[in-house]
C-alpha positions as CSV (number, residue, x, y, z in Angstrom):
1,M,0.0,0.0,0.0
2,K,2.9,2.3,0.7
3,Q,4.2,1.8,-2.8
4,F,0.8,2.6,-4.1
5,F,0.8,6.0,-2.4
6,V,4.3,6.7,-3.6
7,F,3.1,6.2,-7.2
8,I,0.2,8.5,-6.6
9,R,2.6,11.2,-5.3
10,K,4.8,10.7,-8.3
11,E,1.9,11.3,-10.7
12,F,1.0,14.5,-8.8
13,Y,4.5,15.7,-9.3
14,H,4.3,15.0,-13.0
15,V,1.1,17.0,-13.2
16,T,2.3,19.9,-11.2
17,R,5.6,20.2,-13.0
18,D,3.9,20.2,-16.5
19,Y,2.6,23.8,-16.5
20,K,0.8,23.4,-19.8
21,T,-1.2,20.4,-18.6
22,L,-1.9,22.2,-15.3
23,L,-3.1,25.3,-17.1
24,M,-5.4,23.2,-19.2
25,L,-6.8,21.3,-16.1
26,V,-7.4,24.4,-14.0
27,G,-7.6,27.3,-16.5
28,L,-9.9,25.8,-19.1
29,P,-12.9,25.2,-16.8
30,I,-12.5,28.8,-15.5
31,V,-12.5,30.2,-19.0
32,L,-15.4,28.1,-20.1
33,I,-17.7,28.9,-17.1
34,I,-17.0,32.6,-17.6
35,L,-17.7,32.5,-21.3
36,F,-20.7,30.3,-21.3
37,G,-22.0,32.0,-18.1
38,F,-22.3,35.3,-19.9
39,A,-23.3,33.9,-23.3
40,L,-25.8,31.2,-22.5
41,T,-28.9,33.2,-21.8
42,N,-32.2,33.7,-23.4
43,E,-32.3,37.4,-22.5
44,I,-31.3,40.0,-24.9
45,K,-30.3,43.4,-23.4
46,N,-29.2,46.8,-24.7
47,S,-30.4,46.1,-28.3
48,K,-30.1,49.2,-30.4
49,I,-33.4,50.4,-31.8
50,A,-34.7,53.5,-33.6
51,I,-37.8,55.6,-32.9
52,C,-39.8,57.2,-35.7
53,D,-42.4,59.4,-34.0
54,Y,-44.8,61.0,-36.6
55,A,-47.2,61.8,-33.8
56,Q,-45.0,63.9,-31.4
57,D,-47.8,63.8,-28.8
58,E,-48.1,62.9,-25.1
59,A,-49.0,59.2,-25.5
60,S,-46.2,58.4,-27.9
61,Q,-43.7,60.2,-25.6
62,Q,-44.8,58.2,-22.6
63,I,-44.3,54.9,-24.5
64,I,-40.9,56.1,-25.7
65,N,-40.0,56.9,-22.1
66,K,-41.0,53.4,-21.0
67,I,-38.9,51.9,-23.8
68,A,-35.9,54.0,-22.8
69,A,-36.2,53.0,-19.2
70,S,-36.1,49.3,-20.1
71,N,-32.8,47.4,-19.9
72,Y,-33.7,45.5,-23.1
73,F,-33.5,48.4,-25.4
74,D,-31.0,51.2,-26.2
75,I,-32.6,54.0,-28.3
76,D,-29.8,54.6,-30.8
77,R,-31.4,57.3,-32.8
78,V,-34.6,59.2,-33.5
79,I,-35.5,58.9,-37.1
80,L,-37.7,61.2,-39.2
81,N,-39.0,58.9,-42.0
82,H,-39.1,55.3,-43.2
83,E,-36.2,55.8,-45.6
84,Q,-33.9,56.5,-42.8
85,I,-35.2,53.4,-41.0
86,Y,-34.4,51.1,-43.9
87,S,-31.0,52.7,-44.3
88,A,-30.2,52.0,-40.6
89,F,-31.3,48.4,-41.0
90,K,-29.1,47.9,-44.1
91,C,-26.1,49.3,-42.3
92,G,-26.7,47.0,-39.3
93,K,-27.0,49.8,-36.9
94,I,-30.3,48.8,-35.4
95,K,-32.2,45.6,-34.7
96,L,-35.7,47.1,-34.3
97,A,-37.6,50.2,-35.2
98,V,-40.8,51.6,-33.6
99,V,-43.1,53.9,-35.7
100,F,-45.8,56.0,-34.1
101,P,-48.3,57.2,-36.8
102,A,-49.6,60.7,-36.9
103,N,-52.5,61.5,-34.6
104,F,-51.6,58.6,-32.3
105,N,-52.9,60.2,-29.1
106,N,-56.0,61.5,-30.9
107,D,-56.9,58.0,-32.2
108,L,-56.4,56.6,-28.8
109,S,-58.6,59.2,-27.1
110,H,-61.4,59.4,-29.5
111,L,-61.5,56.0,-31.2
112,N,-60.1,54.1,-28.2
113,K,-57.8,52.3,-30.6
114,A,-54.4,53.1,-32.1
115,Q,-51.7,51.3,-33.9
116,V,-47.9,51.2,-33.5
117,Q,-45.7,49.8,-36.3
118,V,-42.9,47.5,-35.1
119,I,-40.2,46.6,-37.7
120,A,-37.6,44.0,-36.8
121,D,-34.5,42.7,-38.5
122,A,-35.5,39.1,-38.9
123,S,-32.3,37.9,-40.5
124,D,-31.8,36.6,-37.0
125,P,-35.3,35.3,-36.4
126,N,-34.8,34.3,-32.7
127,T,-33.6,37.7,-31.7
128,A,-36.4,39.4,-33.8
129,V,-39.1,37.4,-32.0
130,I,-37.7,38.0,-28.5
131,L,-37.3,41.8,-29.1
132,T,-40.8,42.1,-30.5
133,N,-42.2,40.2,-27.5
134,Y,-40.3,42.6,-25.2
135,L,-41.8,45.6,-27.0
136,S,-45.3,44.2,-27.0
137,S,-45.0,43.7,-23.2
138,I,-44.0,47.3,-22.7
139,I,-46.9,48.5,-24.8
140,S,-49.3,46.1,-22.9
141,D,-48.0,47.5,-19.6
142,Y,-48.8,51.1,-20.8
143,Q,-52.2,49.9,-22.0
144,L,-53.0,48.6,-18.5
145,Q,-52.1,51.9,-17.0
146,L,-54.6,53.6,-19.4
147,L,-57.3,51.1,-18.4
148,Q,-56.8,52.0,-14.7
149,N,-57.2,55.7,-15.3
150,S,-60.1,55.7,-17.8
151,S,-63.4,53.9,-18.1
152,P,-63.5,53.1,-21.9
153,Q,-61.2,50.3,-22.9
154,M,-58.3,51.6,-25.0
155,Q,-56.4,49.3,-27.3
156,I,-52.9,49.8,-28.7
157,L,-52.3,47.3,-31.5
158,P,-48.7,46.6,-32.5
159,E,-48.4,46.0,-36.2
160,I,-45.3,43.8,-36.4
161,R,-43.3,43.5,-39.6
162,M,-40.3,41.1,-39.9
163,L,-37.8,42.6,-42.3
164,Y,-35.7,40.3,-44.7
165,N,-37.2,37.1,-43.3
166,P,-41.0,37.4,-42.9
167,E,-41.4,33.6,-42.6
168,L,-38.8,33.5,-39.7
169,K,-36.8,30.7,-41.3
170,G,-34.0,29.6,-39.0
171,A,-31.6,28.7,-41.9
172,T,-31.1,32.5,-42.6
173,N,-29.3,32.8,-39.3
174,F,-27.5,29.5,-38.9
175,V,-26.3,28.8,-42.5
176,P,-23.9,31.9,-42.6
177,G,-22.6,31.0,-39.2
178,L,-22.0,27.4,-40.1
179,M,-20.2,28.6,-43.3
180,A,-17.8,30.6,-41.1
181,Y,-17.4,27.6,-38.7
182,I,-16.8,25.0,-41.4
183,L,-14.3,27.1,-43.4
184,M,-12.4,27.9,-40.2
185,L,-12.4,24.2,-39.3
186,I,-11.0,23.1,-42.6
187,C,-8.6,25.9,-43.2
188,V,-7.0,26.5,-39.8
189,L,-7.0,23.0,-38.4
190,M,-6.0,21.1,-41.6
191,T,-3.4,23.7,-42.8
192,S,-1.6,23.9,-39.5
193,A,-1.7,20.1,-38.9
194,S,-0.4,19.3,-42.4
195,I,2.6,21.6,-42.2
196,V,3.5,20.5,-38.7
197,K,3.2,16.8,-39.9
198,E,6.0,17.6,-42.5
199,K,8.2,18.8,-39.6
200,E,7.5,15.8,-37.5
201,N,8.2,13.4,-40.3
202,G,11.4,15.2,-41.2
203,T,10.2,15.9,-44.8
204,M,10.0,19.6,-44.4
205,E,13.8,20.0,-44.7
206,I,13.7,18.0,-47.9
207,L,11.1,20.4,-49.3
208,L,13.0,23.4,-48.3
209,V,16.2,22.3,-50.1
210,T,14.3,22.0,-53.4
211,P,14.9,24.8,-56.0
212,M,11.5,26.3,-55.2
213,S,11.5,29.1,-52.7
214,P,10.2,28.4,-49.1
215,F,7.4,31.0,-49.7
216,L,6.1,28.9,-52.7
217,V,6.5,25.7,-50.7
218,I,4.2,27.0,-48.0
219,I,1.7,28.5,-50.5
220,A,1.6,25.1,-52.3
221,K,0.7,23.4,-49.0
222,A,-2.3,25.8,-48.5
223,I,-3.7,25.8,-52.0
224,P,-5.4,22.3,-51.8
225,Y,-7.3,23.5,-48.7
226,L,-8.3,26.6,-50.5
227,V,-9.8,24.6,-53.3
228,I,-11.5,22.1,-50.9
229,S,-13.0,25.0,-48.9
230,L,-14.4,26.7,-52.1
231,L,-15.9,23.3,-53.1
232,N,-17.5,22.9,-49.6
233,L,-18.8,26.4,-49.9
234,V,-20.6,25.6,-53.1
235,I,-22.1,22.4,-51.6
236,I,-23.3,24.2,-48.5
237,L,-24.8,26.9,-50.6
238,I,-26.6,24.5,-52.9
239,L,-28.0,22.4,-50.0
240,S,-29.1,25.6,-48.1
241,V,-31.0,27.1,-51.1
242,Y,-32.6,23.9,-52.5
243,L,-32.9,21.7,-49.4
244,L,-33.4,24.2,-46.6
245,D,-35.2,26.7,-48.8
246,M,-33.0,29.6,-47.8
247,P,-33.3,32.6,-50.1
248,F,-30.2,34.1,-51.8
249,N,-30.9,37.7,-52.4
250,G,-27.4,39.1,-53.2
251,N,-24.7,39.1,-55.8
252,L,-23.2,35.6,-56.1
253,L,-19.9,36.8,-57.5
254,L,-19.5,39.2,-54.6
255,F,-20.3,36.5,-52.1
256,F,-17.6,34.1,-53.5
257,A,-15.1,36.9,-53.6
258,E,-15.8,37.7,-49.9
259,S,-15.7,34.0,-49.0
260,G,-12.4,33.7,-50.8
261,L,-11.0,36.5,-48.7
262,F,-12.2,34.8,-45.5
263,I,-10.6,31.5,-46.6
264,L,-7.3,33.3,-47.1
265,T,-7.6,34.8,-43.6
266,A,-8.2,31.4,-42.1
267,L,-5.4,29.8,-44.1
268,S,-3.1,32.6,-42.9
269,L,-4.0,31.8,-39.4
270,G,-3.3,28.1,-40.0
271,L,0.1,29.0,-41.3
272,L,0.9,31.1,-38.3
273,I,-0.1,28.3,-35.9
274,S,2.0,25.8,-37.9
275,N,5.1,28.1,-37.6
276,V,4.9,28.5,-33.9
277,T,4.2,24.8,-33.0
278,S,6.3,21.7,-33.5
279,S,3.8,18.9,-33.0
280,Q,0.4,18.0,-34.6
281,Q,-1.2,17.6,-31.2
282,T,-0.2,21.1,-30.1
283,A,-1.3,22.6,-33.5
284,M,-4.7,20.9,-33.3
285,L,-5.2,21.9,-29.7
286,I,-4.4,25.6,-30.4
287,S,-6.7,25.5,-33.5
288,L,-9.6,23.9,-31.6
289,L,-9.5,25.8,-28.4
290,G,-7.8,29.0,-29.6
291,M,-10.0,29.6,-32.7
292,L,-12.9,27.3,-33.2
293,L,-14.4,27.9,-29.7
294,P,-14.2,31.7,-30.2
295,T,-15.8,31.2,-33.6
296,L,-18.8,29.6,-32.0
297,M,-18.9,32.0,-29.1
298,F,-18.1,35.4,-30.6
299,T,-19.5,35.2,-34.1
300,G,-23.0,36.1,-33.1
301,F,-25.0,33.3,-34.8
302,L,-25.4,31.3,-31.6
303,F,-25.3,33.9,-28.8
304,P,-26.1,37.7,-29.2
305,L,-22.9,39.7,-28.7
306,E,-24.8,42.5,-27.0
307,N,-25.5,40.2,-24.1
308,M,-21.8,39.9,-23.3
309,P,-19.8,42.4,-21.1
310,W,-17.9,44.9,-23.1
311,P,-14.5,43.2,-22.6
312,L,-15.8,40.1,-24.4
313,Q,-17.3,42.3,-27.1
314,V,-13.9,43.8,-27.7
315,I,-12.4,40.3,-27.9
316,A,-15.1,39.4,-30.5
317,N,-13.8,42.1,-32.8
318,I,-10.5,40.2,-33.3
319,V,-12.3,37.0,-34.4
320,P,-12.3,37.0,-38.2
321,A,-15.5,34.8,-38.3
322,K,-17.5,37.6,-36.8
323,W,-16.8,39.9,-39.8
324,Y,-17.4,37.2,-42.3
325,Y,-20.8,36.3,-40.6
326,I,-21.9,39.9,-41.0
327,I,-20.8,40.0,-44.6
328,A,-22.5,36.7,-45.5
329,K,-25.8,37.7,-43.9
330,S,-25.7,41.1,-45.6
331,I,-25.2,39.5,-49.0
332,I,-27.3,36.4,-48.7
333,I,-30.3,37.6,-46.7
334,K,-30.3,41.4,-47.1
335,G,-29.1,41.5,-50.7
336,L,-26.7,44.3,-50.0
337,G,-23.8,45.4,-52.2
338,F,-20.1,46.2,-51.5
339,S,-20.9,49.7,-50.4
340,F,-22.5,48.3,-47.2
341,I,-19.8,45.8,-46.3
342,W,-16.6,47.6,-47.3
343,K,-15.6,48.1,-43.6
344,E,-15.9,44.5,-42.8
345,T,-14.0,43.6,-46.0
346,L,-11.2,46.0,-45.1
347,I,-10.9,44.4,-41.6
348,L,-10.6,40.9,-43.1
349,A,-8.1,42.1,-45.7
350,G,-6.0,43.8,-43.0
351,T,-6.1,40.7,-40.8
352,T,-5.0,38.5,-43.7
353,V,-2.0,40.7,-44.5
354,F,-1.0,41.0,-40.8
355,L,-1.2,37.2,-40.3
356,L,0.8,36.5,-43.5
357,V,3.5,38.9,-42.6
358,V,3.8,37.5,-39.1
359,S,3.7,33.9,-40.4
360,F,6.6,34.4,-42.8
361,K,8.6,36.3,-40.3
362,K,8.2,33.4,-37.9
363,F,9.0,30.8,-40.5
364,K,12.4,29.2,-40.1
365,I,14.2,27.9,-43.2
366,R,16.5,25.9,-40.9
367,L,14.4,23.6,-38.7
368,A,17.2,22.3,-36.5
């Protein structure tokens, strides 16, 4: 029995001396509980909305005040007409708009009935339904206050319009996110693992002494995954449109150009990981935990980013999949052109250049 406890003590020594393993055993649960604790929630808070008040009367102002007092909404702007509403939706600046018609208070006082138009960005159907339910509850609460203070029954009827996705199809939200996830999986994981495999097998040195430059050797390793990723993209798109009945409202050529840019970004990240690691196990671990988990968490297709604390929202800005998700939704669902996604495109292009420069600076011609 004494020998048994000696062996247990020896194993504890092994674990405590291996700082990488110890960090995984202790640090990973802490990181996961913090991330999922903030992200896994059905509540949506501080969503940016717009108010278009044609009435400018007491009743509309009271409802606006109740909306502003709610933690669920953040009134981003007061809009004067419907054209500005649709422009704000196209730019992705708001998720919901509330329109009070002219003579709102007059209709409520004399006809005992008035309407409020609620326009939601239904490219994310779950968020749209939740936000419209929140707003309907605020309007119902105001209506109960009116019933307590007046004898005739007054009705405020929300007229809800789901923009871009009136049928509330879930594929419109999940397909662009899955595209980002699958492309990241293939490009980052496979590229980094394949190059590190050459190092482990000792064949990388053989490739580097060939007449071809090291730069072209690395590019040649990445091109097959670029072709496979584009092929996967075509398959996903065909299945989504014809099997899941997802609409494609944008320019197909623009979509493939933007997808190609994102693939290059992911390949660049895979090259960087391969240059800073020496084993396939380490490369795959960094790829899975360091990139694929943030892709699920910080892209926005599973969990609304506005739910998260601002430090996590800042971290989300350095995840390339977030910007591709915005681009894909803007093209596929909203049918927008390059003028609405140039900022996100510029961010992806800058990220790609940065990763490539760092990758080739880290690349060692001599492996020994």
